[in-house]
PDBQT receptor file of N, H, CA, C and O in Angstrom, charges set to zero:
ATOM      1  N   MET A   1      18.837  -8.485 -15.520  1.00  0.00    +0.000 N 
ATOM      2  CA  MET A   1      18.134  -8.531 -14.256  1.00  0.00    +0.000 C 
ATOM      3  C   MET A   1      17.339  -9.828 -14.142  1.00  0.00    +0.000 C 
ATOM      4  O   MET A   1      17.203 -10.378 -13.049  1.00  0.00    +0.000 OA
ATOM      5  N   VAL A   2      16.820 -10.311 -15.247  1.00  0.00    +0.000 N 
ATOM      6  H   VAL A   2      16.930  -9.863 -16.135  1.00  0.00    +0.000 HD
ATOM      7  CA  VAL A   2      16.046 -11.545 -15.223  1.00  0.00    +0.000 C 
ATOM      8  C   VAL A   2      16.920 -12.714 -14.773  1.00  0.00    +0.000 C 
ATOM      9  O   VAL A   2      16.473 -13.563 -14.002  1.00  0.00    +0.000 OA
ATOM     10  N   GLU A   3      18.150 -12.760 -15.248  1.00  0.00    +0.000 N 
ATOM     11  H   GLU A   3      18.513 -12.071 -15.874  1.00  0.00    +0.000 HD
ATOM     12  CA  GLU A   3      19.043 -13.849 -14.854  1.00  0.00    +0.000 C 
ATOM     13  C   GLU A   3      19.388 -13.776 -13.372  1.00  0.00    +0.000 C 
ATOM     14  O   GLU A   3      19.540 -14.809 -12.720  1.00  0.00    +0.000 OA
ATOM     15  N   ILE A   4      19.512 -12.579 -12.840  1.00  0.00    +0.000 N 
ATOM     16  H   ILE A   4      19.388 -11.740 -13.369  1.00  0.00    +0.000 HD
ATOM     17  CA  ILE A   4      19.777 -12.422 -11.405  1.00  0.00    +0.000 C 
ATOM     18  C   ILE A   4      18.601 -12.973 -10.619  1.00  0.00    +0.000 C 
ATOM     19  O   ILE A   4      18.793 -13.693  -9.639  1.00  0.00    +0.000 OA
ATOM     20  N   LEU A   5      17.377 -12.640 -11.042  1.00  0.00    +0.000 N 
ATOM     21  H   LEU A   5      17.221 -12.055 -11.838  1.00  0.00    +0.000 HD
ATOM     22  CA  LEU A   5      16.189 -13.123 -10.339  1.00  0.00    +0.000 C 
ATOM     23  C   LEU A   5      16.054 -14.640 -10.424  1.00  0.00    +0.000 C 
ATOM     24  O   LEU A   5      15.593 -15.279  -9.479  1.00  0.00    +0.000 OA
ATOM     25  N   LYS A   6      16.453 -15.211 -11.553  1.00  0.00    +0.000 N 
ATOM     26  H   LYS A   6      16.827 -14.691 -12.321  1.00  0.00    +0.000 HD
ATOM     27  CA  LYS A   6      16.368 -16.666 -11.700  1.00  0.00    +0.000 C 
ATOM     28  C   LYS A   6      17.307 -17.380 -10.740  1.00  0.00    +0.000 C 
ATOM     29  O   LYS A   6      17.023 -18.503 -10.324  1.00  0.00    +0.000 OA
ATOM     30  N   ASN A   7      18.408 -16.754 -10.384  1.00  0.00    +0.000 N 
ATOM     31  H   ASN A   7      18.638 -15.842 -10.722  1.00  0.00    +0.000 HD
ATOM     32  CA  ASN A   7      19.385 -17.383  -9.501  1.00  0.00    +0.000 C 
ATOM     33  C   ASN A   7      19.069 -17.205  -8.017  1.00  0.00    +0.000 C 
ATOM     34  O   ASN A   7      19.751 -17.785  -7.172  1.00  0.00    +0.000 OA
ATOM     35  N   LEU A   8      18.060 -16.423  -7.690  1.00  0.00    +0.000 N 
ATOM     36  H   LEU A   8      17.506 -15.952  -8.377  1.00  0.00    +0.000 HD
ATOM     37  CA  LEU A   8      17.706 -16.193  -6.288  1.00  0.00    +0.000 C 
ATOM     38  C   LEU A   8      16.766 -17.276  -5.782  1.00  0.00    +0.000 C 
ATOM     39  O   LEU A   8      16.041 -17.912  -6.548  1.00  0.00    +0.000 OA
ATOM     40  N   ALA A   9      16.800 -17.467  -4.466  1.00  0.00    +0.000 N 
ATOM     41  H   ALA A   9      17.389 -16.951  -3.844  1.00  0.00    +0.000 HD
ATOM     42  CA  ALA A   9      15.852 -18.382  -3.822  1.00  0.00    +0.000 C 
ATOM     43  C   ALA A   9      14.467 -17.734  -3.848  1.00  0.00    +0.000 C 
ATOM     44  O   ALA A   9      14.358 -16.511  -3.944  1.00  0.00    +0.000 OA
ATOM     45  N   PRO A  10      13.406 -18.545  -3.762  1.00  0.00    +0.000 N 
ATOM     46  CA  PRO A  10      12.043 -17.981  -3.804  1.00  0.00    +0.000 C 
ATOM     47  C   PRO A  10      11.792 -16.894  -2.753  1.00  0.00    +0.000 C 
ATOM     48  O   PRO A  10      11.095 -15.916  -3.026  1.00  0.00    +0.000 OA
ATOM     49  N   GLU A  11      12.355 -17.063  -1.559  1.00  0.00    +0.000 N 
ATOM     50  H   GLU A  11      12.920 -17.857  -1.337  1.00  0.00    +0.000 HD
ATOM     51  CA  GLU A  11      12.160 -16.057  -0.509  1.00  0.00    +0.000 C 
ATOM     52  C   GLU A  11      12.824 -14.737  -0.900  1.00  0.00    +0.000 C 
ATOM     53  O   GLU A  11      12.297 -13.658  -0.629  1.00  0.00    +0.000 OA
ATOM     54  N   GLN A  12      13.979 -14.840  -1.537  1.00  0.00    +0.000 N 
ATOM     55  H   GLN A  12      14.407 -15.717  -1.757  1.00  0.00    +0.000 HD
ATOM     56  CA  GLN A  12      14.689 -13.637  -1.959  1.00  0.00    +0.000 C 
ATOM     57  C   GLN A  12      13.958 -12.942  -3.098  1.00  0.00    +0.000 C 
ATOM     58  O   GLN A  12      13.904 -11.714  -3.157  1.00  0.00    +0.000 OA
ATOM     59  N   VAL A  13      13.400 -13.734  -3.996  1.00  0.00    +0.000 N 
ATOM     60  H   VAL A  13      13.444 -14.732  -3.948  1.00  0.00    +0.000 HD
ATOM     61  CA  VAL A  13      12.634 -13.154  -5.108  1.00  0.00    +0.000 C 
ATOM     62  C   VAL A  13      11.429 -12.402  -4.557  1.00  0.00    +0.000 C 
ATOM     63  O   VAL A  13      11.103 -11.311  -5.025  1.00  0.00    +0.000 OA
ATOM     64  N   THR A  14      10.778 -12.981  -3.574  1.00  0.00    +0.000 N 
ATOM     65  H   THR A  14      11.044 -13.867  -3.194  1.00  0.00    +0.000 HD
ATOM     66  CA  THR A  14       9.624 -12.335  -2.956  1.00  0.00    +0.000 C 
ATOM     67  C   THR A  14      10.029 -10.999  -2.350  1.00  0.00    +0.000 C 
ATOM     68  O   THR A  14       9.332 -10.001  -2.531  1.00  0.00    +0.000 OA
ATOM     69  N   ALA A  15      11.134 -10.970  -1.642  1.00  0.00    +0.000 N 
ATOM     70  H   ALA A  15      11.701 -11.781  -1.495  1.00  0.00    +0.000 HD
ATOM     71  CA  ALA A  15      11.603  -9.728  -1.033  1.00  0.00    +0.000 C 
ATOM     72  C   ALA A  15      11.933  -8.676  -2.087  1.00  0.00    +0.000 C 
ATOM     73  O   ALA A  15      11.621  -7.499  -1.906  1.00  0.00    +0.000 OA
ATOM     74  N   VAL A  16      12.551  -9.085  -3.169  1.00  0.00    +0.000 N 
ATOM     75  H   VAL A  16      12.805 -10.041  -3.316  1.00  0.00    +0.000 HD
ATOM     76  CA  VAL A  16      12.899  -8.152  -4.247  1.00  0.00    +0.000 C 
ATOM     77  C   VAL A  16      11.633  -7.589  -4.882  1.00  0.00    +0.000 C 
ATOM     78  O   VAL A  16      11.550  -6.387  -5.134  1.00  0.00    +0.000 OA
ATOM     79  N   LEU A  17      10.656  -8.437  -5.141  1.00  0.00    +0.000 N 
ATOM     80  H   LEU A  17      10.723  -9.414  -4.936  1.00  0.00    +0.000 HD
ATOM     81  CA  LEU A  17       9.419  -7.968  -5.766  1.00  0.00    +0.000 C 
ATOM     82  C   LEU A  17       8.642  -7.025  -4.857  1.00  0.00    +0.000 C 
ATOM     83  O   LEU A  17       8.054  -6.051  -5.327  1.00  0.00    +0.000 OA
ATOM     84  N   ILE A  18       8.639  -7.309  -3.564  1.00  0.00    +0.000 N 
ATOM     85  H   ILE A  18       9.117  -8.100  -3.183  1.00  0.00    +0.000 HD
ATOM     86  CA  ILE A  18       7.981  -6.406  -2.614  1.00  0.00    +0.000 C 
ATOM     87  C   ILE A  18       8.688  -5.060  -2.600  1.00  0.00    +0.000 C 
ATOM     88  O   ILE A  18       8.036  -4.016  -2.617  1.00  0.00    +0.000 OA
ATOM     89  N   ALA A  19      10.021  -5.076  -2.569  1.00  0.00    +0.000 N 
ATOM     90  H   ALA A  19      10.550  -5.925  -2.556  1.00  0.00    +0.000 HD
ATOM     91  CA  ALA A  19      10.782  -3.827  -2.562  1.00  0.00    +0.000 C 
ATOM     92  C   ALA A  19      10.529  -3.025  -3.837  1.00  0.00    +0.000 C 
ATOM     93  O   ALA A  19      10.363  -1.806  -3.781  1.00  0.00    +0.000 OA
ATOM     94  N   LEU A  20      10.500  -3.698  -4.979  1.00  0.00    +0.000 N 
ATOM     95  H   LEU A  20      10.635  -4.688  -5.025  1.00  0.00    +0.000 HD
ATOM     96  CA  LEU A  20      10.225  -2.999  -6.241  1.00  0.00    +0.000 C 
ATOM     97  C   LEU A  20       8.822  -2.400  -6.248  1.00  0.00    +0.000 C 
ATOM     98  O   LEU A  20       8.617  -1.302  -6.766  1.00  0.00    +0.000 OA
ATOM     99  N   GLY A  21       7.873  -3.105  -5.685  1.00  0.00    +0.000 N 
ATOM    100  H   GLY A  21       8.040  -3.997  -5.265  1.00  0.00    +0.000 HD
ATOM    101  CA  GLY A  21       6.509  -2.594  -5.603  1.00  0.00    +0.000 C 
ATOM    102  C   GLY A  21       6.422  -1.358  -4.721  1.00  0.00    +0.000 C 
ATOM    103  O   GLY A  21       5.721  -0.402  -5.054  1.00  0.00    +0.000 OA
ATOM    104  N   ILE A  22       7.126  -1.373  -3.604  1.00  0.00    +0.000 N 
ATOM    105  H   ILE A  22       7.696  -2.150  -3.334  1.00  0.00    +0.000 HD
ATOM    106  CA  ILE A  22       7.128  -0.221  -2.703  1.00  0.00    +0.000 C 
ATOM    107  C   ILE A  22       7.777   0.983  -3.375  1.00  0.00    +0.000 C 
ATOM    108  O   ILE A  22       7.281   2.104  -3.262  1.00  0.00    +0.000 OA
ATOM    109  N   VAL A  23       8.880   0.752  -4.070  1.00  0.00    +0.000 N 
ATOM    110  H   VAL A  23       9.283  -0.159  -4.161  1.00  0.00    +0.000 HD
ATOM    111  CA  VAL A  23       9.553   1.841  -4.781  1.00  0.00    +0.000 C 
ATOM    112  C   VAL A  23       8.633   2.426  -5.849  1.00  0.00    +0.000 C 
ATOM    113  O   VAL A  23       8.557   3.643  -6.016  1.00  0.00    +0.000 OA
ATOM    114  N   ARG A  24       7.946   1.560  -6.558  1.00  0.00    +0.000 N 
ATOM    115  H   ARG A  24       8.007   0.572  -6.422  1.00  0.00    +0.000 HD
ATOM    116  CA  ARG A  24       7.035   2.038  -7.610  1.00  0.00    +0.000 C 
ATOM    117  C   ARG A  24       5.909   2.877  -7.013  1.00  0.00    +0.000 C 
ATOM    118  O   ARG A  24       5.573   3.934  -7.549  1.00  0.00    +0.000 OA
ATOM    119  N   GLU A  25       5.332   2.424  -5.924  1.00  0.00    +0.000 N 
ATOM    120  H   GLU A  25       5.604   1.566  -5.488  1.00  0.00    +0.000 HD
ATOM    121  CA  GLU A  25       4.257   3.176  -5.283  1.00  0.00    +0.000 C 
ATOM    122  C   GLU A  25       4.761   4.521  -4.771  1.00  0.00    +0.000 C 
ATOM    123  O   GLU A  25       4.058   5.527  -4.872  1.00  0.00    +0.000 OA
ATOM    124  N   ALA A  26       5.964   4.543  -4.228  1.00  0.00    +0.000 N 
ATOM    125  H   ALA A  26       6.534   3.726  -4.147  1.00  0.00    +0.000 HD
ATOM    126  CA  ALA A  26       6.529   5.802  -3.741  1.00  0.00    +0.000 C 
ATOM    127  C   ALA A  26       6.728   6.782  -4.893  1.00  0.00    +0.000 C 
ATOM    128  O   ALA A  26       6.453   7.974  -4.749  1.00  0.00    +0.000 OA
ATOM    129  N   ARG A  27       7.202   6.288  -6.030  1.00  0.00    +0.000 N 
ATOM    130  H   ARG A  27       7.426   5.321  -6.147  1.00  0.00    +0.000 HD
ATOM    131  CA  ARG A  27       7.392   7.155  -7.191  1.00  0.00    +0.000 C 
ATOM    132  C   ARG A  27       6.053   7.718  -7.673  1.00  0.00    +0.000 C 
ATOM    133  O   ARG A  27       5.971   8.893  -8.030  1.00  0.00    +0.000 OA
ATOM    134  N   LEU A  28       5.014   6.898  -7.685  1.00  0.00    +0.000 N 
ATOM    135  H   LEU A  28       5.080   5.943  -7.395  1.00  0.00    +0.000 HD
ATOM    136  CA  LEU A  28       3.695   7.367  -8.107  1.00  0.00    +0.000 C 
ATOM    137  C   LEU A  28       3.143   8.409  -7.136  1.00  0.00    +0.000 C 
ATOM    138  O   LEU A  28       2.517   9.382  -7.556  1.00  0.00    +0.000 OA
ATOM    139  N   LEU A  29       3.375   8.208  -5.848  1.00  0.00    +0.000 N 
ATOM    140  H   LEU A  29       3.884   7.417  -5.507  1.00  0.00    +0.000 HD
ATOM    141  CA  LEU A  29       2.913   9.158  -4.847  1.00  0.00    +0.000 C 
ATOM    142  C   LEU A  29       3.634  10.491  -5.014  1.00  0.00    +0.000 C 
ATOM    143  O   LEU A  29       3.001  11.546  -4.985  1.00  0.00    +0.000 OA
ATOM    144  N   ILE A  30       4.940  10.451  -5.187  1.00  0.00    +0.000 N 
ATOM    145  H   ILE A  30       5.455   9.594  -5.211  1.00  0.00    +0.000 HD
ATOM    146  CA  ILE A  30       5.709  11.673  -5.378  1.00  0.00    +0.000 C 
ATOM    147  C   ILE A  30       5.264  12.392  -6.647  1.00  0.00    +0.000 C 
ATOM    148  O   ILE A  30       5.145  13.617  -6.664  1.00  0.00    +0.000 OA
ATOM    149  N   LYS A  31       5.019  11.626  -7.708  1.00  0.00    +0.000 N 
ATOM    150  H   LYS A  31       5.115  10.631  -7.694  1.00  0.00    +0.000 HD
ATOM    151  CA  LYS A  31       4.564  12.227  -8.963  1.00  0.00    +0.000 C 
ATOM    152  C   LYS A  31       3.219  12.918  -8.772  1.00  0.00    +0.000 C 
ATOM    153  O   LYS A  31       3.013  14.019  -9.285  1.00  0.00    +0.000 OA
ATOM    154  N   SER A  32       2.307  12.292  -8.047  1.00  0.00    +0.000 N 
ATOM    155  H   SER A  32       2.474  11.399  -7.631  1.00  0.00    +0.000 HD
ATOM    156  CA  SER A  32       0.997  12.912  -7.846  1.00  0.00    +0.000 C 
ATOM    157  C   SER A  32       1.111  14.168  -6.987  1.00  0.00    +0.000 C 
ATOM    158  O   SER A  32       0.382  15.133  -7.216  1.00  0.00    +0.000 OA
ATOM    159  N   ILE A  33       2.003  14.177  -6.009  1.00  0.00    +0.000 N 
ATOM    160  H   ILE A  33       2.596  13.393  -5.823  1.00  0.00    +0.000 HD
ATOM    161  CA  ILE A  33       2.212  15.359  -5.185  1.00  0.00    +0.000 C 
ATOM    162  C   ILE A  33       2.775  16.497  -6.036  1.00  0.00    +0.000 C 
ATOM    163  O   ILE A  33       2.314  17.635  -5.945  1.00  0.00    +0.000 OA
ATOM    164  N   LEU A  34       3.773  16.182  -6.861  1.00  0.00    +0.000 N 
ATOM    165  H   LEU A  34       4.147  15.258  -6.934  1.00  0.00    +0.000 HD
ATOM    166  CA  LEU A  34       4.359  17.212  -7.721  1.00  0.00    +0.000 C 
ATOM    167  C   LEU A  34       3.352  17.736  -8.737  1.00  0.00    +0.000 C 
ATOM    168  O   LEU A  34       3.332  18.933  -9.023  1.00  0.00    +0.000 OA
ATOM    169  N   ASP A  35       2.523  16.863  -9.282  1.00  0.00    +0.000 N 
ATOM    170  H   ASP A  35       2.539  15.890  -9.049  1.00  0.00    +0.000 HD
ATOM    171  CA  ASP A  35       1.475  17.297 -10.209  1.00  0.00    +0.000 C 
ATOM    172  C   ASP A  35       0.485  18.228  -9.511  1.00  0.00    +0.000 C 
ATOM    173  O   ASP A  35       0.043  19.218 -10.095  1.00  0.00    +0.000 OA
ATOM    174  N   TYR A  36       0.140  17.915  -8.272  1.00  0.00    +0.000 N 
ATOM    175  H   TYR A  36       0.499  17.111  -7.798  1.00  0.00    +0.000 HD
ATOM    176  CA  TYR A  36      -0.781  18.737  -7.496  1.00  0.00    +0.000 C 
ATOM    177  C   TYR A  36      -0.177  20.126  -7.259  1.00  0.00    +0.000 C 
ATOM    178  O   TYR A  36      -0.858  21.139  -7.422  1.00  0.00    +0.000 OA
ATOM    179  N   LYS A  37       1.099  20.169  -6.876  1.00  0.00    +0.000 N 
ATOM    180  H   LYS A  37       1.653  19.347  -6.744  1.00  0.00    +0.000 HD
ATOM    181  CA  LYS A  37       1.755  21.453  -6.648  1.00  0.00    +0.000 C 
ATOM    182  C   LYS A  37       1.857  22.263  -7.935  1.00  0.00    +0.000 C 
ATOM    183  O   LYS A  37       1.699  23.484  -7.911  1.00  0.00    +0.000 OA
ATOM    184  N   LEU A  38       2.115  21.604  -9.045  1.00  0.00    +0.000 N 
ATOM    185  H   LEU A  38       2.243  20.612  -9.064  1.00  0.00    +0.000 HD
ATOM    186  CA  LEU A  38       2.176  22.290 -10.325  1.00  0.00    +0.000 C 
ATOM    187  C   LEU A  38       0.809  22.867 -10.682  1.00  0.00    +0.000 C 
ATOM    188  O   LEU A  38       0.720  23.990 -11.179  1.00  0.00    +0.000 OA
ATOM    189  N   GLU A  39      -0.240  22.116 -10.436  1.00  0.00    +0.000 N 
ATOM    190  H   GLU A  39      -0.167  21.203 -10.032  1.00  0.00    +0.000 HD
ATOM    191  CA  GLU A  39      -1.593  22.592 -10.717  1.00  0.00    +0.000 C 
ATOM    192  C   GLU A  39      -1.927  23.799  -9.839  1.00  0.00    +0.000 C 
ATOM    193  O   GLU A  39      -2.562  24.746 -10.302  1.00  0.00    +0.000 OA
ATOM    194  N   LEU A  40      -1.502  23.766  -8.576  1.00  0.00    +0.000 N 
ATOM    195  H   LEU A  40      -0.986  22.996  -8.200  1.00  0.00    +0.000 HD
ATOM    196  CA  LEU A  40      -1.729  24.915  -7.697  1.00  0.00    +0.000 C 
ATOM    197  C   LEU A  40      -1.036  26.166  -8.235  1.00  0.00    +0.000 C 
ATOM    198  O   LEU A  40      -1.597  27.261  -8.194  1.00  0.00    +0.000 OA
ATOM    199  N   ARG A  41       0.173  25.997  -8.733  1.00  0.00    +0.000 N 
ATOM    200  H   ARG A  41       0.629  25.108  -8.766  1.00  0.00    +0.000 HD
ATOM    201  CA  ARG A  41       0.911  27.142  -9.280  1.00  0.00    +0.000 C 
ATOM    202  C   ARG A  41       0.213  27.699 -10.516  1.00  0.00    +0.000 C 
ATOM    203  O   ARG A  41       0.226  28.911 -10.735  1.00  0.00    +0.000 OA
ATOM    204  N   LYS A  42      -0.385  26.850 -11.314  1.00  0.00    +0.000 N 
ATOM    205  H   LYS A  42      -0.396  25.866 -11.137  1.00  0.00    +0.000 HD
ATOM    206  CA  LYS A  42      -1.090  27.315 -12.506  1.00  0.00    +0.000 C 
ATOM    207  C   LYS A  42      -2.358  28.072 -12.132  1.00  0.00    +0.000 C 
ATOM    208  O   LYS A  42      -2.705  29.066 -12.771  1.00  0.00    +0.000 OA
ATOM    209  N   LEU A  43      -3.054  27.597 -11.087  1.00  0.00    +0.000 N 
ATOM    210  H   LEU A  43      -2.772  26.789 -10.569  1.00  0.00    +0.000 HD
ATOM    211  CA  LEU A  43      -4.327  28.206 -10.710  1.00  0.00    +0.000 C 
ATOM    212  C   LEU A  43      -4.147  29.519  -9.961  1.00  0.00    +0.000 C 
ATOM    213  O   LEU A  43      -4.889  30.472 -10.197  1.00  0.00    +0.000 OA
ATOM    214  N   ALA A  44      -3.179  29.579  -9.067  1.00  0.00    +0.000 N 
ATOM    215  H   ALA A  44      -2.576  28.804  -8.875  1.00  0.00    +0.000 HD
ATOM    216  CA  ALA A  44      -2.987  30.774  -8.249  1.00  0.00    +0.000 C 
ATOM    217  C   ALA A  44      -1.496  31.055  -8.097  1.00  0.00    +0.000 C 
ATOM    218  O   ALA A  44      -0.932  30.799  -7.033  1.00  0.00    +0.000 OA
ATOM    219  N   PRO A  45      -0.853  31.569  -9.121  1.00  0.00    +0.000 N 
ATOM    220  CA  PRO A  45       0.598  31.736  -9.065  1.00  0.00    +0.000 C 
ATOM    221  C   PRO A  45       1.066  32.682  -7.964  1.00  0.00    +0.000 C 
ATOM    222  O   PRO A  45       2.095  32.421  -7.340  1.00  0.00    +0.000 OA
ATOM    223  N   GLN A  46       0.349  33.764  -7.706  1.00  0.00    +0.000 N 
ATOM    224  H   GLN A  46      -0.486  33.976  -8.213  1.00  0.00    +0.000 HD
ATOM    225  CA  GLN A  46       0.791  34.724  -6.696  1.00  0.00    +0.000 C 
ATOM    226  C   GLN A  46       0.681  34.149  -5.291  1.00  0.00    +0.000 C 
ATOM    227  O   GLN A  46       1.594  34.321  -4.484  1.00  0.00    +0.000 OA
ATOM    228  N   GLU A  47      -0.420  33.472  -4.985  1.00  0.00    +0.000 N 
ATOM    229  H   GLU A  47      -1.162  33.333  -5.641  1.00  0.00    +0.000 HD
ATOM    230  CA  GLU A  47      -0.624  32.932  -3.653  1.00  0.00    +0.000 C 
ATOM    231  C   GLU A  47       0.394  31.850  -3.330  1.00  0.00    +0.000 C 
ATOM    232  O   GLU A  47       0.887  31.780  -2.204  1.00  0.00    +0.000 OA
ATOM    233  N   VAL A  48       0.709  31.020  -4.288  1.00  0.00    +0.000 N 
ATOM    234  H   VAL A  48       0.309  31.077  -5.202  1.00  0.00    +0.000 HD
ATOM    235  CA  VAL A  48       1.643  29.925  -4.065  1.00  0.00    +0.000 C 
ATOM    236  C   VAL A  48       3.060  30.451  -3.876  1.00  0.00    +0.000 C 
ATOM    237  O   VAL A  48       3.825  29.890  -3.092  1.00  0.00    +0.000 OA
ATOM    238  N   LYS A  49       3.423  31.528  -4.589  1.00  0.00    +0.000 N 
ATOM    239  H   LYS A  49       2.802  31.983  -5.227  1.00  0.00    +0.000 HD
ATOM    240  CA  LYS A  49       4.748  32.096  -4.447  1.00  0.00    +0.000 C 
ATOM    241  C   LYS A  49       4.966  32.620  -3.038  1.00  0.00    +0.000 C 
ATOM    242  O   LYS A  49       6.088  32.593  -2.533  1.00  0.00    +0.000 OA
ATOM    243  N   ASP A  50       3.912  33.092  -2.402  1.00  0.00    +0.000 N 
ATOM    244  H   ASP A  50       3.000  33.114  -2.813  1.00  0.00    +0.000 HD
ATOM    245  CA  ASP A  50       4.037  33.612  -1.047  1.00  0.00    +0.000 C 
ATOM    246  C   ASP A  50       4.264  32.508  -0.028  1.00  0.00    +0.000 C 
ATOM    247  O   ASP A  50       4.880  32.744   1.011  1.00  0.00    +0.000 OA
ATOM    248  N   GLU A  51       3.776  31.302  -0.313  1.00  0.00    +0.000 N 
ATOM    249  H   GLU A  51       3.276  31.110  -1.157  1.00  0.00    +0.000 HD
ATOM    250  CA  GLU A  51       3.945  30.166   0.587  1.00  0.00    +0.000 C 
ATOM    251  C   GLU A  51       5.283  29.494   0.344  1.00  0.00    +0.000 C 
ATOM    252  O   GLU A  51       5.869  29.601  -0.733  1.00  0.00    +0.000 OA
ATOM    253  N   ALA A  52       5.751  28.802   1.367  1.00  0.00    +0.000 N 
ATOM    254  H   ALA A  52       5.275  28.715   2.242  1.00  0.00    +0.000 HD
ATOM    255  CA  ALA A  52       6.946  27.962   1.178  1.00  0.00    +0.000 C 
ATOM    256  C   ALA A  52       6.480  26.559   0.858  1.00  0.00    +0.000 C 
ATOM    257  O   ALA A  52       5.883  25.887   1.699  1.00  0.00    +0.000 OA
ATOM    258  N   ILE A  53       6.755  26.112  -0.365  1.00  0.00    +0.000 N 
ATOM    259  H   ILE A  53       7.240  26.658  -1.048  1.00  0.00    +0.000 HD
ATOM    260  CA  ILE A  53       6.339  24.765  -0.766  1.00  0.00    +0.000 C 
ATOM    261  C   ILE A  53       7.525  23.855  -0.671  1.00  0.00    +0.000 C 
ATOM    262  O   ILE A  53       7.415  22.664  -0.962  1.00  0.00    +0.000 OA
TER     263      ILE A  53
């Protein structure tokens, strides 16, 4: 991947880095949402089962 980035123009490298940053942030957001839902299930398993998550 490093060699691919070295062959790109600076504008293209910037676009790739921005896209990678957005993907990383999205993954962290999804992880925090899933962790929150898991914590809810641990705290109140019956109430959460009744809801559609």
